[in-house]
Structures are given as C-alpha cells and as structure tokens.
matplotlib code that plots the C-alpha trace (Angstrom):
import matplotlib.pyplot as plt

x = [-8.5, -6.4, -7.6, -5.8, -6.1, -5.9, -4.1, -6.0, -4.5, -3.2, -5.8, -4.6, -6.0, -8.9, -8.1, -9.9, -13.1, -15.0, -18.4, -19.8, -17.9, -15.2, -11.6, -9.7, -6.3, -3.7, -1.3, 2.3, 4.7, 4.1, 0.8, -1.9, -0.1, -2.0, -0.3, 1.0, -0.6, 1.0, 0.6, -2.1, 0.3, 2.7, 0.0, -1.1, 2.5, 2.8, -0.5, 0.5, 3.8, 2.1, -0.3, 2.5, 4.4, 1.3, 0.7, 4.3, 4.1, 0.9, 2.5, 5.5, 3.3, 1.2, 4.3, 5.8, 2.6, 2.3, 5.9, 5.3, 2.0, 3.3, 6.9, 7.4, 4.4, 3.4, 0.0, 0.3, 2.8, 2.6, 0.5, -0.4, 0.7, -2.3, -1.7, -4.5, -4.3, -6.0, -6.2, -7.2, -7.4, -3.7, -2.7, -4.7, -2.3, 0.3, 2.8, 2.4, 1.7, 0.8, 3.6, 6.1, 5.0, 5.1, 8.6, 9.9, 8.3, 10.5, 8.1, 9.1, 6.0, 6.0, 7.8, 6.0, 3.7, 4.6, 8.3, 7.6, 9.5, 6.7, 8.9, 11.4, 8.8, 7.3, 10.8, 11.5, 8.1, 8.4, 11.5, 9.3, 9.0, 5.2, 4.6, 3.5, 3.0, 2.7, 1.4, 2.2, 0.3, -0.4, -3.8, -4.1, -3.6, -1.7, -1.6, 0.8, -1.3, 0.3, -1.8, -0.3, -1.1, 0.2, 1.4, -1.1, 0.4, -0.8, 1.5, 4.4, 7.9, 10.8, 13.9, 17.3, 16.0, 12.9, 9.3, 8.5, 5.6, 5.0, 2.8, 0.8, 3.9, 6.1, 8.1, 9.3, 9.2, 9.3, 6.2, 3.8, 1.6, -2.1, -3.8, -4.8, -2.0, -0.6, 3.1, 5.3, 7.5, 9.8, 13.0, 14.0, 10.8, 10.8, 9.2, 11.3, 10.9, 8.7, 7.6, 6.6, 4.5, 2.8, 2.0, 0.5, -1.6, -3.0, -3.7, -5.7, -7.9, -8.5, -12.2, -12.9, -14.5, -11.2, -8.9, -9.6, -8.3, -5.2, -1.9, 0.9, 1.8, 4.6, 5.8, 8.5, 9.9, 9.8, 11.8, 13.5, 10.7, 7.8, 5.3, 5.7, 3.8, 1.8, 0.7, -1.6, -1.4, -4.8, -6.0, -6.6, -3.3, -4.8, -3.0, -4.3, -2.2, -3.1, -0.3, 0.3, -1.8, -3.4, -7.2, -7.3, -11.0, -11.9, -9.7, -11.3, -14.8, -13.9, -12.0, -14.8, -17.1, -14.1, -13.2, -16.5, -15.3, -12.8, -9.3, -5.7, -4.5, -6.9, -5.4, -7.0, -3.9, -6.3, -9.7, -11.3, -10.0, -9.7, -8.6, -8.6, -6.0, -7.2]
y = [-85.5, -82.9, -80.0, -78.5, -75.0, -74.5, -71.3, -68.8, -67.4, -63.8, -61.4, -58.7, -55.3, -54.7, -52.5, -49.2, -49.2, -46.6, -45.4, -48.2, -50.8, -51.5, -51.3, -48.2, -48.3, -45.8, -44.7, -45.7, -43.2, -41.2, -42.1, -39.4, -37.4, -36.8, -37.6, -34.3, -33.4, -31.4, -27.6, -26.3, -23.8, -26.6, -28.6, -25.5, -24.9, -28.5, -28.3, -25.0, -26.4, -29.4, -27.1, -25.0, -28.0, -29.4, -26.0, -25.7, -29.1, -28.2, -25.0, -26.8, -29.3, -26.7, -24.8, -27.9, -28.7, -25.2, -25.3, -28.5, -27.3, -23.8, -24.6, -28.3, -29.9, -27.0, -26.4, -22.6, -22.1, -19.0, -19.7, -16.1, -12.5, -10.1, -6.5, -3.9, -0.3, 2.3, 4.6, 2.5, 5.7, 6.5, 2.9, 2.9, 5.6, 2.9, 4.5, 1.7, -1.8, -4.8, -6.9, -4.2, -4.4, -8.2, -8.2, -5.7, -7.6, -10.7, -13.0, -16.7, -18.7, -22.1, -20.9, -20.7, -17.8, -17.4, -16.8, -14.0, -10.7, -8.2, -5.2, -6.3, -6.6, -3.2, -1.6, -3.0, -2.0, 1.5, 2.1, 2.0, 5.6, 5.6, 4.3, 6.9, 4.3, 0.6, -1.9, -5.6, -8.3, -12.0, -13.3, -16.8, -19.4, -18.9, -15.2, -12.2, -9.0, -5.8, -2.6, 0.1, 3.8, 5.2, 8.7, 11.0, 13.4, 17.0, 18.6, 17.9, 19.4, 19.3, 17.7, 16.8, 13.3, 14.5, 15.1, 14.0, 14.0, 16.0, 14.6, 16.4, 16.6, 18.1, 14.9, 14.6, 11.0, 9.4, 8.4, 9.0, 12.0, 11.6, 14.2, 17.5, 18.1, 21.6, 22.1, 23.7, 26.3, 27.3, 25.6, 23.7, 21.8, 19.7, 18.9, 21.4, 24.3, 27.2, 27.9, 24.3, 24.2, 27.5, 26.2, 23.0, 24.9, 27.1, 24.0, 22.5, 25.6, 26.0, 25.5, 22.3, 24.3, 26.0, 22.9, 22.1, 25.6, 25.4, 25.0, 26.2, 27.2, 29.6, 30.5, 32.9, 33.7, 37.4, 36.6, 33.6, 32.9, 34.4, 32.2, 32.1, 34.4, 32.1, 32.9, 30.6, 30.2, 29.6, 28.8, 31.7, 33.4, 34.5, 34.8, 34.7, 36.6, 34.6, 35.8, 33.9, 30.9, 33.1, 33.6, 31.1, 30.2, 33.9, 34.3, 31.2, 32.6, 36.0, 34.6, 32.6, 35.6, 37.7, 35.2, 35.7, 39.2, 39.8, 40.4, 39.2, 39.4, 38.7, 39.8, 38.4, 39.0, 41.0, 39.4, 42.6, 44.6, 42.2, 43.8, 42.9, 44.0, 44.0]
z = [95.5, 94.0, 91.8, 88.9, 87.4, 83.6, 82.6, 80.5, 77.3, 77.2, 75.9, 73.4, 73.8, 71.4, 68.3, 68.3, 66.4, 64.5, 65.2, 62.9, 64.9, 62.2, 63.2, 62.1, 60.5, 61.2, 58.4, 58.7, 60.2, 63.3, 64.9, 64.5, 61.7, 58.4, 55.1, 53.5, 50.2, 47.3, 47.5, 45.1, 43.6, 42.7, 41.0, 39.0, 37.8, 36.6, 34.7, 33.1, 32.0, 30.5, 28.6, 27.3, 26.1, 24.3, 22.7, 21.6, 20.0, 18.2, 16.8, 15.6, 13.9, 12.2, 11.1, 9.5, 7.8, 6.4, 5.2, 3.4, 1.8, 0.8, -0.3, -0.9, -2.6, -4.9, -3.2, -3.6, -6.5, -8.8, -11.9, -13.0, -12.9, -12.9, -13.9, -13.0, -14.1, -11.9, -14.9, -18.0, -20.1, -19.5, -20.2, -23.4, -24.9, -25.2, -22.8, -20.2, -21.6, -19.6, -21.2, -20.2, -16.6, -16.5, -18.0, -15.5, -12.6, -13.3, -11.5, -11.7, -12.5, -10.7, -7.6, -4.1, -3.8, -0.2, -1.1, -3.6, -3.0, -3.4, -2.4, -5.1, -7.7, -6.9, -7.0, -10.5, -11.9, -10.4, -12.7, -15.8, -17.0, -17.3, -13.8, -11.1, -8.3, -7.9, -5.3, -5.4, -3.4, -3.2, -4.3, -2.9, -4.1, -7.3, -8.4, -8.0, -8.4, -9.6, -9.2, -11.3, -11.4, -14.7, -15.2, -16.7, -19.2, -19.0, -21.6, -23.9, -23.9, -26.4, -25.0, -26.4, -27.0, -28.8, -27.7, -24.2, -21.8, -18.6, -15.8, -13.2, -10.9, -13.5, -14.2, -17.7, -19.2, -22.6, -24.4, -27.3, -26.6, -27.0, -29.2, -27.8, -25.3, -25.1, -25.4, -22.7, -24.5, -21.7, -20.6, -17.4, -17.1, -14.0, -10.6, -8.7, -11.2, -10.1, -13.7, -14.3, -11.1, -12.1, -15.6, -14.2, -11.7, -14.4, -16.6, -13.9, -13.7, -17.5, -18.3, -20.2, -23.0, -23.7, -23.7, -27.3, -28.3, -26.1, -28.0, -25.9, -22.3, -21.5, -18.0, -16.9, -13.4, -12.3, -9.1, -7.6, -5.1, -7.0, -9.0, -12.7, -15.0, -17.4, -20.9, -22.9, -26.7, -28.3, -31.8, -34.1, -33.1, -29.8, -26.4, -22.8, -20.2, -17.1, -14.8, -11.6, -10.5, -7.8, -8.1, -11.0, -10.5, -10.9, -13.9, -15.6, -14.9, -16.4, -19.4, -21.1, -21.7, -22.7, -25.5, -27.2, -28.3, -31.0, -30.0, -30.1, -26.4, -23.5, -20.2, -17.0, -14.8, -12.7, -12.9, -11.6, -14.6, -17.6, -20.9, -24.6, -27.1, -30.7]

ax = plt.figure().add_subplot(projection="3d")
ax.plot(x, y, z, "-o")
ax.set_aspect("equal")
plt.show()
C-alpha cells in the first residue's frame, strides 16, 4: 500500500498590521518617506495674492459704478448756483449784486457736479471789482456754492473816470458810494502808497461819534520812508491835525474832549500837548 503526500500551497508573508489589527498601507514612492506638504509661506503668498485681486476687482467695480452715477445718468447734475455774501451790508450797497456773481461764474446748469472747475469759477468771480475774496465749493448733490467777501469801502476818491471807492487795503475800485464816506483829497491813492496806508490807519482809529462829522482826509509824505501826516476835515469848517498814525488811540481819546471847545484847528499831533487854534 503506497502513500501519497499532498503539496501545501505557498504562504505569502502577512501584511503589517496596525495596533488595532488593521493592515496599514504605505504611500506610493519610496517606502517609509512622508508626502511633502506646501511650505506655509507659499500658501500665505497665494492667499494674499488672491485677496489683492479680489480687492482690485471690487475697487474697479465701485469706480465704474461711481462714474456712471456721477457723470452718465445725471444722478448729481448741477441744478442751482448759490451765492452767499460774508458781508451782506456791503452787498446791500449795490456794488456787488448776486446776478453779477452768477454771470461771472459761468456755471453750466445740467452738467455733472463732480466735473465742475471750482478754481476756474473762483478766478472768474475774483475779477469782479467789488470782490475782496471768493471761495467756491460743491454742495451735494446739485448745488455750486459761491461764498463771496465783498470789498468794504472806507473812503471815496476822485479819479479820471469819476468818483471811485477805496477799500480797507487802499485798493481803488468803481462803485456807488454809500452815504457818509469821507473823501481822500490827496493823489496817488493805492495799496502801495504810504499816504494811503496812513490815512486808512487813522480812519480805523477815528471814534464812532466823530464819523458823522468827518468830510475829508488829507495825507502828505514828509520823507520817502516816513508815515504820512494826516489831516481830517470836519463839518463846521474845522480841521484836525492828526499827524502820523503813531499813538492813534491816545490821540482819539484826547480829541473828543477837545472838540467840545470852540476853535478852527485842533492839533493832536502830540497827544501829550494838544492845542486849539481859534
């Protein structure tokens, strides 16, 4: 009786197992090497670039939307020109009328407010003789605002073109004088003239109680660099020899009691020694 031996199948080595008994899988590539991950700095750069691109797109979109609203669809077109005077009393004399300011401004109603040339408007309005200063601004959504400071006349002067006004800086300009202004009786009136500046300084120091009696102001130069010597002409054929603008407050204080006495010439050139000539 013969015996036969049955061959056993080949046994494969068991796959490694984890602690829980499940087989573990190795990643492809070299055994035992971890998969490389992107560097954190590279990830940060990519995110920052994406954020910048999104922000740029938003800005472009907002800019296009603003352009359409402000320029194309009439959302903020000019409908009105508002003129404000910072000295209504000066404007009331008629030397600076609102309609003259609007005409000089040359604002095109119906055009985009955002496109208005405020500097150009201010330059044109500033050329009006009665304007001392001007400021132009946009008042959203539909108004151009022009704030004007009119010249304030402190005296009159006779020129080759007739009677003119003199403002507080000595600038001569055309206009209708309001009642009660004294007349400058000397020549070469202007902002760079020493006699003009002396006369204006004295006018600013004259007491209010005396202004209704003041008719003329004369000023002469005693030397090229010296201040002018000012003489005031009053009602009743009276004169006040004021002298230079120096010590004007003291001269004004001395003059008022002096004028209560009879006389023709009241000299306060030296406020310490005032005199009266009868």
